[in-house]
C-alpha positions, 0 to 999 in steps of 0.5 A: 499500499505504501508503494502504491501511495508513493506512486500515486503521489509521483503521478499526481505531481507529474500531472500537476507540473505539466503545462496546462491545456490552453485554448487555440491562439486566435487567428492572425494574418499578415496580408496585402490589400488594396484600399480602393477608396483610400487610394493606397495598396498596403502590406499589413502585419499580423499585429494589424500595423501597416508595414508598407504602403504605395499610393494608387488611384482606385486600386483593385487587384493586387499580388505579392510576386515571387521576387518580393515586388507588388503588382496592382491594377489602378484606375486605367493601368497597372504597376509593379513596385519594389519594397523600396517603392520603385516602379519597375514595370507599368502599363498605361491603358488608353484614355477612358478605360477602367482596369479592375483586374491585373493578374501575373502569369507564369510566363512573366506576362500580365493579364489585364481586363479593360472596360471601355476597350472591352478586351482582355490583354496580356502584356509583356515585361516590355509593356507590349500587348502580346495577345488580345481577346475581345469581349462583348458586353451588352452595348447598353452597359457603360464603361464602369459597369462592364467587368470586374476581377477576372482570371486566366485559368491553367488551361488557357481559358479566361473567366470574366465577371460581367458586372452589370449583366449579372453573370460570369462568362468563361471564354477559350483562348480565342475568345469564344464563350464556353459557358455563362453562369447567371449570378444573383448580384453584381459579380466582382471577384472570382477565385478559380479552385483546383477542383474546377469550382469558382468562388464568386463574390456578388457585390451588392448581391451581399453573397459569396458563392461556390459554383460547380462546373455545371453551374450549381451553387454548392456553397453559399454565404448570405448577407446575414449569415455572420451574426452581427457582421453583415455582408455589405459589398462582397468583392475580393476573395481568396480560398485558403489551404485550410478550406476557409474563405477570406473576402473583402467587405467593401464599405462604399455605397454609404457604409464607410466605417460601419463594419469590418473590411474583411472576413474569414469564414469556415466551410460551416459558416463560422466567422473565425477572423475579421479585420477593421481599421477605420482610422487607416482604411476606407473601403478595401477591395482586394486581399492576398493572405501572406502567412507562411503556409498560404504563400505560393506562386501567384498563379498557384493560389486560389484567388 
C-alpha cells in the first residue's frame, strides 16, 4: 500500500507540473490589400500595423510576386513596385478605360481586363501587348459597369465577371464563349479552385458563392449569415489551404466605417477572423493572405 501511495503521489505531481491545456491562439494574418477608396496598396502585419504602402488611384487587384515586388491594377493602368517603392513595370491603358483586374502569369506576362475597350490583353515585361481577346458586353452597359476581377485559368481559358449583366462568362483562348453562369447580384471577384469550382463574390448581391462546373451553387454565404457582421458589398476573395474563405467587405455605397473590411469564414460558415481599421482604411477591395503556409506562386493561389 505504501508503494502504491508513493506511485500515486509521483503521478499526481507529474500531472500537476505539466503545462496546462490552453485554448487555440486567435487567428492572425499578415496580408496585402488594396484600399480602393483610400487610394493606396498596403502590406499589413499580423499585429494589424501597416508595414508598407504605396499610393494608387482606385486600386483593385493586387499580388505579392515571387521576387518580393507588388503588382496591382489602378484606375486605367497597372504597376509593379518594389519594397523600396520603385516602379519597375507599368502598363498605361488608353484614355477613358477602367482596369479592375491585373493577374501575373507564369510566363512573366500580365493579364489585364479593360472596361471601355472591352478586351482582355496580355502584356509582356516591355509593356507590349502580346495577346488580345475581345469581350462583348451588352452595348447598353457603360464603361464602369462592364467587367470586374477576372482570371486566366491553367488551361488557357479566361473567366470574366460581367458586372452589370449579372453573369460570369468563361471564354477559351480565342475568345469563344464556353459557358455563362447567371449570378444573383453584381459579380466582382472570382477565385478559380483546383477542383474546377469558382468562388464568386456578388457585390451588392451580399453573397459569396461556390459554383460547380455545371453551374450549380454548392456553397453559399448570405448577407446575414455572420451574426452581427452583415455582408455589405462582397468583392475580393481568396480560398485558403485550410478550406476557409477570406473575402473583402467593401464599405462604399454608404457604409464607410460601419463594419469590418474583411472576413474569414469556415466551410460551416463560422466567422473565425475579421479585420477592421477605420482610422487607416476606407473601403478595401482586394486581399492576398501572406502567412507562411498560405504563400505560393501567384498563379498557384486560389484567388
